[in-house]
N, C-alpha and C positions, 0 to 999 in steps of 0.2 A: 566498441571497446567498453568494457564495464569499468566503473569507478573503483573496483577492487584492485586493479593494477596500480603499481606505484609509478604513476606517470606525472611528470612535472612540465610546466611550460616556462620557458625563459623568454619573456617578451622584450621587445625594444625596437628602435628604429634601425639600428645597425647601419648607420650612414656615415662612415663605413664601419664594418666590424674591426675591432681592435684586438690586440693580444690580451688586453684585460678582459674583454668579453669572452674570448676563448678560454681564459683561465677559469672564469665562473662556469662556463658551459661544461668544460671537462670535469671540474670538481662536482658539479651537479650530476654528471653522467655516472659518477661513482656511487652516488647516494640513491638514485632512482633507477627503476627498470627501464624506463624510456624517458627521454627528454625531447621535447619539441621546442625548437627555437622558433619563436613566433615573431615574424617580421611584420610590423605595422605598415599597411599600405600607405596611409597618409597621416603622419603624425600630427596631432592637434597641437601639442605643446611646442614642438620644434619647427613648425611651418614647412616650407618646401624642402625637399631633400636634394642632395647633389646627384645621387644615383637613384635610378628607378627601383621599384620593388623587385622587378625581375633580376636586376643587376645585383641588388643586395642579397637576395635569396641565393643567387649563383655563387657569390663570394662566401656566404656562410656554408653552403653545401660543400664547396671544395675545402674550406678551412677545417671543417668537421668530418671530413670523409674518413678519417681514421678512427672515429668514435662510433662503433657499430650500433649503439643504442640511441643515437641522435638522429632526428629528422628535422626538416625545416618546412614551415608553412607560412602563409601570410594571413593576416586578419584585418578586417575593417569594422569590427564590432567591439563590444566591451571585452577586455581580456578574460574576465571571468566567464563570459559566454563562450569564448573560444576554448577555454580550459574545459568547461562542461561538455561542449560539443565533441571534444577529443578524449573524454574519459579522464582528464587530469584532476588530481586532487590538490595540487600544489602549484604555486607561482614562485618561481625562483628569481631573485634579483640580487645584483651585487651592490654593495655599499662602499663608497670610498671615503666620504667625509660627513661631517655633521649636516651640510646642506643636502646631501642625498638622503640622510635619515629623515629630515624634516619633510621632504616631499614624499618620500615613501611611506612615512607614517600616515600622512593624510590620505594617500592612495589606498593604503591598507584598510583604513576605516571605511572608505567608500566602497571598496570591493567587498568587505565583510558584510556590509549592509545588503549588497546585491546578492552575494553568494556565501553564506556563513559556513557552508560545507567545503569551501576551497580555502586552503591554508596558504599563507604567504610565508616563504622561507627566505632569509637574507644571509648571504655569504659576504663576509668581509673581504675586500680587495686584498690580494697579495701585496706586500709592501712595494714591490717593484712596479706595480700597476696602480697604486693608490692615487696618482695624479692624472691618470690617462683618461682623456675624453675624446670622443670623435671630433668635437668641434675644435679642440686644441690641435689634433692631428691635421685637420684641414687647414688650419691657420698656418702651421709649420710648413705644410706642402705648398701653400700659396707663396711663401717667401723663400722657398728653396731649402728649408730645414731638413735635417736628416730624420726620416721617419721609418727607416727600414727595420728597426728593432721594435717598432710600436704597432705595426700591422702586418698581416700576411704579405708576402712578396708581391703577389698579384695586385693586391689593393694599393701597395705603395706605388707600383707602376702606373695604375690607373689614376691615382690621385695626382702624381707628378705630371701626367699628360693633361689632365683637366684643369689643374689649378696652378701649376708651375708658371712662373713668369719668365 
């Protein structure tokens, strides 16, 4: 793929994918010709994942199956390298709160040093998802909370099976 295509990467651990992630991915799919949801194999910042990379990819693939210009891949290198290897010119991330902005601002500066030709694009979380985090969903599932409107149905079932008490 040439970098002339309007290709974007939406990176994350997606452990698990939430409806907030899906909101950002679907909005990005309307802005770019192709969106690659990049599932990190082994997140450095978040430590061990509940679901394997293969399980997370499977959840994302099924949840985005209605979006024709979205594909899913895994990566174990710098996100800018993954983007470049896939012909992407943009990295798309969602922002929920000031804390997200601070972290993403730092990552943007580091990514820009590595790949000044790859732009970072930030989409503000839709109000109904502005509080939604994968870790919060996992905590709710652990204690039997209702998570069905926060994640895809398949993910809710898997979380309740693995984490429910």
